[in-house]
C-alpha positions as protocol buffer text, in pm:
chain_id: "A"
residue {
  index: 1
  type: UNK
  ca { x: 22 y: 3958 z: 6373 }
}
residue {
  index: 2
  type: UNK
  ca { x: 284 y: 3890 z: 6109 }
}
residue {
  index: 3
  type: UNK
  ca { x: 203 y: 4013 z: 5763 }
}
residue {
  index: 4
  type: UNK
  ca { x: 152 y: 3743 z: 5501 }
}
residue {
  index: 5
  type: UNK
  ca { x: 452 y: 3611 z: 5308 }
}
residue {
  index: 6
  type: UNK
  ca { x: 696 y: 3788 z: 5538 }
}
residue {
  index: 7
  type: UNK
  ca { x: 1070 y: 3718 z: 5548 }
}
residue {
  index: 8
  type: UNK
  ca { x: 1200 y: 3695 z: 5905 }
}
residue {
  index: 9
  type: UNK
  ca { x: 1572 y: 3734 z: 5973 }
}
residue {
  index: 10
  type: UNK
  ca { x: 1728 y: 3618 z: 6300 }
}
residue {
  index: 11
  type: UNK
  ca { x: 2066 y: 3764 z: 6396 }
}
residue {
  index: 12
  type: UNK
  ca { x: 2300 y: 3711 z: 6687 }
}
residue {
  index: 13
  type: UNK
  ca { x: 2566 y: 3486 z: 6834 }
}
residue {
  index: 14
  type: UNK
  ca { x: 2580 y: 3119 z: 6937 }
}
residue {
  index: 15
  type: UNK
  ca { x: 2242 y: 3142 z: 7112 }
}
residue {
  index: 16
  type: UNK
  ca { x: 2093 y: 3211 z: 6769 }
}
residue {
  index: 17
  type: UNK
  ca { x: 2343 y: 3008 z: 6565 }
}
residue {
  index: 18
  type: UNK
  ca { x: 2284 y: 2678 z: 6751 }
}
residue {
  index: 19
  type: UNK
  ca { x: 2482 y: 2466 z: 6507 }
}
residue {
  index: 20
  type: UNK
  ca { x: 2377 y: 2647 z: 6191 }
}
residue {
  index: 21
  type: UNK
  ca { x: 2732 y: 2732 z: 6083 }
}
residue {
  index: 22
  type: UNK
  ca { x: 2846 y: 2373 z: 6144 }
}
residue {
  index: 23
  type: UNK
  ca { x: 2581 y: 2228 z: 5915 }
}
residue {
  index: 24
  type: UNK
  ca { x: 2634 y: 2106 z: 5560 }
}
residue {
  index: 25
  type: UNK
  ca { x: 2439 y: 2406 z: 5429 }
}
residue {
  index: 26
  type: UNK
  ca { x: 2477 y: 2702 z: 5669 }
}
residue {
  index: 27
  type: UNK
  ca { x: 2296 y: 2939 z: 5434 }
}
residue {
  index: 28
  type: UNK
  ca { x: 1970 y: 2748 z: 5463 }
}
residue {
  index: 29
  type: UNK
  ca { x: 2011 y: 2587 z: 5805 }
}
residue {
  index: 30
  type: UNK
  ca { x: 1819 y: 2728 z: 6101 }
}
residue {
  index: 31
  type: UNK
  ca { x: 2017 y: 2537 z: 6362 }
}
residue {
  index: 32
  type: UNK
  ca { x: 1829 y: 2365 z: 6643 }
}
residue {
  index: 33
  type: UNK
  ca { x: 1744 y: 2659 z: 6872 }
}
residue {
  index: 34
  type: UNK
  ca { x: 1472 y: 2917 z: 6906 }
}
residue {
  index: 35
  type: UNK
  ca { x: 1475 y: 3031 z: 6537 }
}
residue {
  index: 36
  type: UNK
  ca { x: 1414 y: 2671 z: 6425 }
}
residue {
  index: 37
  type: UNK
  ca { x: 1141 y: 2626 z: 6686 }
}
residue {
  index: 38
  type: UNK
  ca { x: 973 y: 2948 z: 6576 }
}
residue {
  index: 39
  type: UNK
  ca { x: 993 y: 2843 z: 6210 }
}
residue {
  index: 40
  type: UNK
  ca { x: 843 y: 2504 z: 6294 }
}
residue {
  index: 41
  type: UNK
  ca { x: 549 y: 2661 z: 6477 }
}
residue {
  index: 42
  type: UNK
  ca { x: 488 y: 2908 z: 6195 }
}
residue {
  index: 43
  type: UNK
  ca { x: 494 y: 2628 z: 5937 }
}
residue {
  index: 44
  type: UNK
  ca { x: 270 y: 2394 z: 6135 }
}
residue {
  index: 45
  type: UNK
  ca { x: 25 y: 2629 z: 6306 }
}
residue {
  index: 46
  type: UNK
  ca { x: 29 y: 2941 z: 6088 }
}
residue {
  index: 47
  type: UNK
  ca { x: 93 y: 2798 z: 5743 }
}
residue {
  index: 48
  type: UNK
  ca { x: -154 y: 3043 z: 5590 }
}
residue {
  index: 49
  type: UNK
  ca { x: 86 y: 3327 z: 5671 }
}
residue {
  index: 50
  type: UNK
  ca { x: 348 y: 3184 z: 5434 }
}
residue {
  index: 51
  type: UNK
  ca { x: 635 y: 3315 z: 5647 }
}
residue {
  index: 52
  type: UNK
  ca { x: 997 y: 3245 z: 5551 }
}
residue {
  index: 53
  type: UNK
  ca { x: 1277 y: 3229 z: 5810 }
}
residue {
  index: 54
  type: UNK
  ca { x: 1650 y: 3295 z: 5770 }
}
residue {
  index: 55
  type: UNK
  ca { x: 1911 y: 3251 z: 6045 }
}
residue {
  index: 56
  type: UNK
  ca { x: 2239 y: 3442 z: 6028 }
}
residue {
  index: 57
  type: UNK
  ca { x: 2355 y: 3402 z: 6386 }
}
residue {
  index: 58
  type: UNK
  ca { x: 2726 y: 3317 z: 6422 }
}
residue {
  index: 59
  type: UNK
  ca { x: 2876 y: 3160 z: 6733 }
}
residue {
  index: 60
  type: UNK
  ca { x: 3115 y: 3383 z: 6924 }
}
residue {
  index: 61
  type: UNK
  ca { x: 3002 y: 3707 z: 6764 }
}
residue {
  index: 62
  type: UNK
  ca { x: 3001 y: 4039 z: 6943 }
}
residue {
  index: 63
  type: UNK
  ca { x: 2843 y: 4361 z: 6820 }
}
residue {
  index: 64
  type: UNK
  ca { x: 3177 y: 4441 z: 6656 }
}
residue {
  index: 65
  type: UNK
  ca { x: 3144 y: 4133 z: 6436 }
}
residue {
  index: 66
  type: UNK
  ca { x: 2793 y: 4225 z: 6329 }
}
residue {
  index: 67
  type: UNK
  ca { x: 2913 y: 4567 z: 6220 }
}
residue {
  index: 68
  type: UNK
  ca { x: 3160 y: 4403 z: 5983 }
}
residue {
  index: 69
  type: UNK
  ca { x: 2904 y: 4174 z: 5819 }
}
residue {
  index: 70
  type: UNK
  ca { x: 2594 y: 4394 z: 5835 }
}
residue {
  index: 71
  type: UNK
  ca { x: 2563 y: 4450 z: 5460 }
}
residue {
  index: 72
  type: UNK
  ca { x: 2557 y: 4089 z: 5343 }
}
residue {
  index: 73
  type: UNK
  ca { x: 2396 y: 3936 z: 5651 }
}
residue {
  index: 74
  type: UNK
  ca { x: 2126 y: 4194 z: 5714 }
}
residue {
  index: 75
  type: UNK
  ca { x: 2079 y: 4492 z: 5483 }
}
residue {
  index: 76
  type: UNK
  ca { x: 2117 y: 4299 z: 5157 }
}
residue {
  index: 77
  type: UNK
  ca { x: 1864 y: 4038 z: 5274 }
}
residue {
  index: 78
  type: UNK
  ca { x: 1592 y: 4306 z: 5302 }
}
residue {
  index: 79
  type: UNK
  ca { x: 1388 y: 4128 z: 5571 }
}
residue {
  index: 80
  type: UNK
  ca { x: 1033 y: 4222 z: 5658 }
}
residue {
  index: 81
  type: UNK
  ca { x: 1099 y: 4138 z: 6023 }
}
residue {
  index: 82
  type: UNK
  ca { x: 1441 y: 4157 z: 6188 }
}
residue {
  index: 83
  type: UNK
  ca { x: 1505 y: 3981 z: 6520 }
}
residue {
  index: 84
  type: UNK
  ca { x: 1824 y: 4063 z: 6713 }
}
residue {
  index: 85
  type: UNK
  ca { x: 1980 y: 3903 z: 7021 }
}
residue {
  index: 86
  type: UNK
  ca { x: 2341 y: 4015 z: 7071 }
}
residue {
  index: 87
  type: UNK
  ca { x: 2562 y: 4123 z: 7358 }
}
residue {
  index: 88
  type: UNK
  ca { x: 2652 y: 3843 z: 7595 }
}
residue {
  index: 89
  type: UNK
  ca { x: 2988 y: 3795 z: 7421 }
}
residue {
  index: 90
  type: UNK
  ca { x: 3054 y: 4169 z: 7449 }
}
residue {
  index: 91
  type: UNK
  ca { x: 3052 y: 4091 z: 7822 }
}
residue {
  index: 92
  type: UNK
  ca { x: 3201 y: 3739 z: 7824 }
}
residue {
  index: 93
  type: UNK
  ca { x: 3516 y: 3824 z: 7625 }
}
residue {
  index: 94
  type: UNK
  ca { x: 3618 y: 4065 z: 7901 }
}
residue {
  index: 95
  type: UNK
  ca { x: 3654 y: 3770 z: 8137 }
}
residue {
  index: 96
  type: UNK
  ca { x: 3783 y: 3489 z: 7916 }
}
residue {
  index: 97
  type: UNK
  ca { x: 3996 y: 3684 z: 7666 }
}
residue {
  index: 98
  type: UNK
  ca { x: 4054 y: 4031 z: 7810 }
}
residue {
  index: 99
  type: UNK
  ca { x: 3864 y: 4186 z: 7516 }
}
residue {
  index: 100
  type: UNK
  ca { x: 3669 y: 4468 z: 7674 }
}
residue {
  index: 101
  type: UNK
  ca { x: 3361 y: 4624 z: 7519 }
}
residue {
  index: 102
  type: UNK
  ca { x: 3249 y: 4913 z: 7736 }
}
residue {
  index: 103
  type: UNK
  ca { x: 2882 y: 4993 z: 7781 }
}
residue {
  index: 104
  type: UNK
  ca { x: 2942 y: 5310 z: 7578 }
}
residue {
  index: 105
  type: UNK
  ca { x: 3094 y: 5111 z: 7291 }
}
residue {
  index: 106
  type: UNK
  ca { x: 2813 y: 4857 z: 7307 }
}
residue {
  index: 107
  type: UNK
  ca { x: 2557 y: 5136 z: 7286 }
}
residue {
  index: 108
  type: UNK
  ca { x: 2734 y: 5299 z: 6990 }
}
residue {
  index: 109
  type: UNK
  ca { x: 2751 y: 4966 z: 6808 }
}
residue {
  index: 110
  type: UNK
  ca { x: 2387 y: 4883 z: 6877 }
}
residue {
  index: 111
  type: UNK
  ca { x: 2273 y: 5223 z: 6757 }
}
residue {
  index: 112
  type: UNK
  ca { x: 2474 y: 5184 z: 6437 }
}
residue {
  index: 113
  type: UNK
  ca { x: 2321 y: 4841 z: 6371 }
}
residue {
  index: 114
  type: UNK
  ca { x: 1966 y: 4953 z: 6442 }
}
residue {
  index: 115
  type: UNK
  ca { x: 2001 y: 5283 z: 6257 }
}
residue {
  index: 116
  type: UNK
  ca { x: 2105 y: 5102 z: 5943 }
}
residue {
  index: 117
  type: UNK
  ca { x: 1807 y: 4868 z: 5966 }
}
residue {
  index: 118
  type: UNK
  ca { x: 1574 y: 5165 z: 6009 }
}
residue {
  index: 119
  type: UNK
  ca { x: 1726 y: 5373 z: 5728 }
}
residue {
  index: 120
  type: UNK
  ca { x: 1809 y: 5101 z: 5475 }
}
residue {
  index: 121
  type: UNK
  ca { x: 1526 y: 4849 z: 5512 }
}
residue {
  index: 122
  type: UNK
  ca { x: 1155 y: 4847 z: 5585 }
}
residue {
  index: 123
  type: UNK
  ca { x: 1192 y: 4578 z: 5849 }
}
residue {
  index: 124
  type: UNK
  ca { x: 998 y: 4573 z: 6171 }
}
residue {
  index: 125
  type: UNK
  ca { x: 1252 y: 4526 z: 6451 }
}
residue {
  index: 126
  type: UNK
  ca { x: 1224 y: 4265 z: 6727 }
}
residue {
  index: 127
  type: UNK
  ca { x: 1482 y: 4318 z: 7001 }
}
residue {
  index: 128
  type: UNK
  ca { x: 1553 y: 4049 z: 7260 }
}
residue {
  index: 129
  type: UNK
  ca { x: 1715 y: 4138 z: 7590 }
}
residue {
  index: 130
  type: UNK
  ca { x: 2047 y: 3968 z: 7659 }
}
residue {
  index: 131
  type: UNK
  ca { x: 2045 y: 3742 z: 7962 }
}
residue {
  index: 132
  type: UNK
  ca { x: 2260 y: 3555 z: 8211 }
}
residue {
  index: 133
  type: UNK
  ca { x: 2186 y: 3295 z: 8476 }
}
residue {
  index: 134
  type: UNK
  ca { x: 2425 y: 3270 z: 8771 }
}
residue {
  index: 135
  type: UNK
  ca { x: 2469 y: 2895 z: 8733 }
}
residue {
  index: 136
  type: UNK
  ca { x: 2841 y: 2904 z: 8815 }
}
residue {
  index: 137
  type: UNK
  ca { x: 3062 y: 3155 z: 9002 }
}
residue {
  index: 138
  type: UNK
  ca { x: 3230 y: 3269 z: 8681 }
}
residue {
  index: 139
  type: UNK
  ca { x: 2892 y: 3360 z: 8532 }
}
residue {
  index: 140
  type: UNK
  ca { x: 2790 y: 3544 z: 8849 }
}
residue {
  index: 141
  type: UNK
  ca { x: 3114 y: 3744 z: 8816 }
}
residue {
  index: 142
  type: UNK
  ca { x: 2997 y: 3864 z: 8473 }
}
residue {
  index: 143
  type: UNK
  ca { x: 2670 y: 4005 z: 8607 }
}
residue {
  index: 144
  type: UNK
  ca { x: 2774 y: 4370 z: 8671 }
}
residue {
  index: 145
  type: UNK
  ca { x: 2913 y: 4409 z: 8318 }
}
residue {
  index: 146
  type: UNK
  ca { x: 2606 y: 4248 z: 8163 }
}
residue {
  index: 147
  type: UNK
  ca { x: 2370 y: 4469 z: 8362 }
}
residue {
  index: 148
  type: UNK
  ca { x: 2537 y: 4779 z: 8216 }
}
residue {
  index: 149
  type: UNK
  ca { x: 2461 y: 4647 z: 7868 }
}
residue {
  index: 150
  type: UNK
  ca { x: 2105 y: 4557 z: 7964 }
}
residue {
  index: 151
  type: UNK
  ca { x: 2066 y: 4918 z: 8075 }
}
residue {
  index: 152
  type: UNK
  ca { x: 2171 y: 5020 z: 7724 }
}
residue {
  index: 153
  type: UNK
  ca { x: 1894 y: 4804 z: 7580 }
}
residue {
  index: 154
  type: UNK
  ca { x: 1647 y: 4964 z: 7824 }
}
residue {
  index: 155
  type: UNK
  ca { x: 1736 y: 5302 z: 7676 }
}
residue {
  index: 156
  type: UNK
  ca { x: 1721 y: 5183 z: 7316 }
}
residue {
  index: 157
  type: UNK
  ca { x: 1371 y: 5039 z: 7341 }
}
residue {
  index: 158
  type: UNK
  ca { x: 1243 y: 5382 z: 7445 }
}
residue {
  index: 159
  type: UNK
  ca { x: 1392 y: 5546 z: 7137 }
}
residue {
  index: 160
  type: UNK
  ca { x: 1341 y: 5289 z: 6862 }
}
residue {
  index: 161
  type: UNK
  ca { x: 1016 y: 5143 z: 6733 }
}
residue {
  index: 162
  type: UNK
  ca { x: 1075 y: 4783 z: 6836 }
}
residue {
  index: 163
  type: UNK
  ca { x: 891 y: 4484 z: 6970 }
}
residue {
  index: 164
  type: UNK
  ca { x: 1080 y: 4410 z: 7291 }
}
residue {
  index: 165
  type: UNK
  ca { x: 1114 y: 4063 z: 7440 }
}
residue {
  index: 166
  type: UNK
  ca { x: 1272 y: 4053 z: 7787 }
}
residue {
  index: 167
  type: UNK
  ca { x: 1421 y: 3705 z: 7814 }
}
residue {
  index: 168
  type: UNK
  ca { x: 1610 y: 3792 z: 8133 }
}
residue {
  index: 169
  type: UNK
  ca { x: 1284 y: 3887 z: 8303 }
}
residue {
  index: 170
  type: UNK
  ca { x: 1110 y: 3570 z: 8183 }
}
residue {
  index: 171
  type: UNK
  ca { x: 1393 y: 3343 z: 8299 }
}
residue {
  index: 172
  type: UNK
  ca { x: 1417 y: 3522 z: 8635 }
}
residue {
  index: 173
  type: UNK
  ca { x: 1042 y: 3481 z: 8689 }
}
residue {
  index: 174
  type: UNK
  ca { x: 1063 y: 3112 z: 8611 }
}
residue {
  index: 175
  type: UNK
  ca { x: 1354 y: 3062 z: 8850 }
}
residue {
  index: 176
  type: UNK
  ca { x: 1170 y: 3256 z: 9123 }
}
residue {
  index: 177
  type: UNK
  ca { x: 872 y: 3022 z: 9070 }
}
residue {
  index: 178
  type: UNK
  ca { x: 1085 y: 2711 z: 9117 }
}
residue {
  index: 179
  type: UNK
  ca { x: 1236 y: 2625 z: 8779 }
}
residue {
  index: 180
  type: UNK
  ca { x: 1600 y: 2521 z: 8832 }
}
residue {
  index: 181
  type: UNK
  ca { x: 1842 y: 2750 z: 8649 }
}
residue {
  index: 182
  type: UNK
  ca { x: 2007 y: 2450 z: 8487 }
}
residue {
  index: 183
  type: UNK
  ca { x: 1676 y: 2353 z: 8329 }
}
residue {
  index: 184
  type: UNK
  ca { x: 1703 y: 2676 z: 8131 }
}
residue {
  index: 185
  type: UNK
  ca { x: 2079 y: 2685 z: 8075 }
}
residue {
  index: 186
  type: UNK
  ca { x: 2345 y: 2444 z: 8194 }
}
residue {
  index: 187
  type: UNK
  ca { x: 2624 y: 2702 z: 8175 }
}
residue {
  index: 188
  type: UNK
  ca { x: 2425 y: 3021 z: 8239 }
}
residue {
  index: 189
  type: UNK
  ca { x: 2462 y: 3151 z: 7883 }
}
residue {
  index: 190
  type: UNK
  ca { x: 2352 y: 2888 z: 7632 }
}
residue {
  index: 191
  type: UNK
  ca { x: 1991 y: 2776 z: 7667 }
}
residue {
  index: 192
  type: UNK
  ca { x: 1896 y: 2413 z: 7695 }
}
residue {
  index: 193
  type: UNK
  ca { x: 1640 y: 2278 z: 7450 }
}
residue {
  index: 194
  type: UNK
  ca { x: 1376 y: 2374 z: 7706 }
}
residue {
  index: 195
  type: UNK
  ca { x: 1529 y: 2720 z: 7738 }
}
residue {
  index: 196
  type: UNK
  ca { x: 1512 y: 2765 z: 7362 }
}
residue {
  index: 197
  type: UNK
  ca { x: 1147 y: 2658 z: 7374 }
}
residue {
  index: 198
  type: UNK
  ca { x: 1078 y: 2929 z: 7631 }
}
residue {
  index: 199
  type: UNK
  ca { x: 1247 y: 3193 z: 7414 }
}
residue {
  index: 200
  type: UNK
  ca { x: 1052 y: 3076 z: 7108 }
}
residue {
  index: 201
  type: UNK
  ca { x: 724 y: 3089 z: 7299 }
}
residue {
  index: 202
  type: UNK
  ca { x: 795 y: 3442 z: 7424 }
}
residue {
  index: 203
  type: UNK
  ca { x: 888 y: 3553 z: 7072 }
}
residue {
  index: 204
  type: UNK
  ca { x: 571 y: 3410 z: 6921 }
}
residue {
  index: 205
  type: UNK
  ca { x: 354 y: 3553 z: 7200 }
}
residue {
  index: 206
  type: UNK
  ca { x: 490 y: 3903 z: 7140 }
}
residue {
  index: 207
  type: UNK
  ca { x: 513 y: 3898 z: 6760 }
}
residue {
  index: 208
  type: UNK
  ca { x: 201 y: 3711 z: 6649 }
}
């Protein structure tokens, strides 16, 4: 269960951003995705906890980008809970821009990000697995690269004290049970509103 009056920080790319940076007030906006849905549930159903939510996801970000803004957008915020979903762009940019992030580089970057949270804050870490749905052939092509980075996350969760939320596993189970992939994500990367609801529900189930 969340501690009372906790500050929760969400970090990541467009999957977390979900329009936050395009809003009139990006600093206070939560976007329209899973962070906003989680905040709404906490406010409506767990108001006695007094939780506060901040979103600092930025569309297009890779782990490299987070390294550059880690002071102001993570460490300086001093969250009580820190939720991270990052990595699909470390794969995607290989295919659409020729910007390669190897699995080794991804692991080094992730360790640097997590180590700083551990050493410089008292935050409890919530780590979400990156995911991909093979909705289109170009997304299926990305699968081998993404799997290498998912294997990195599998190693990290054994070494760091984190709450782990495997979104790839949840989505795969739903598809195996008959949910169309496009109900979860129309392009294989960005969740639909329903997909964001699934992520939010998994987050709440594992954190509360």
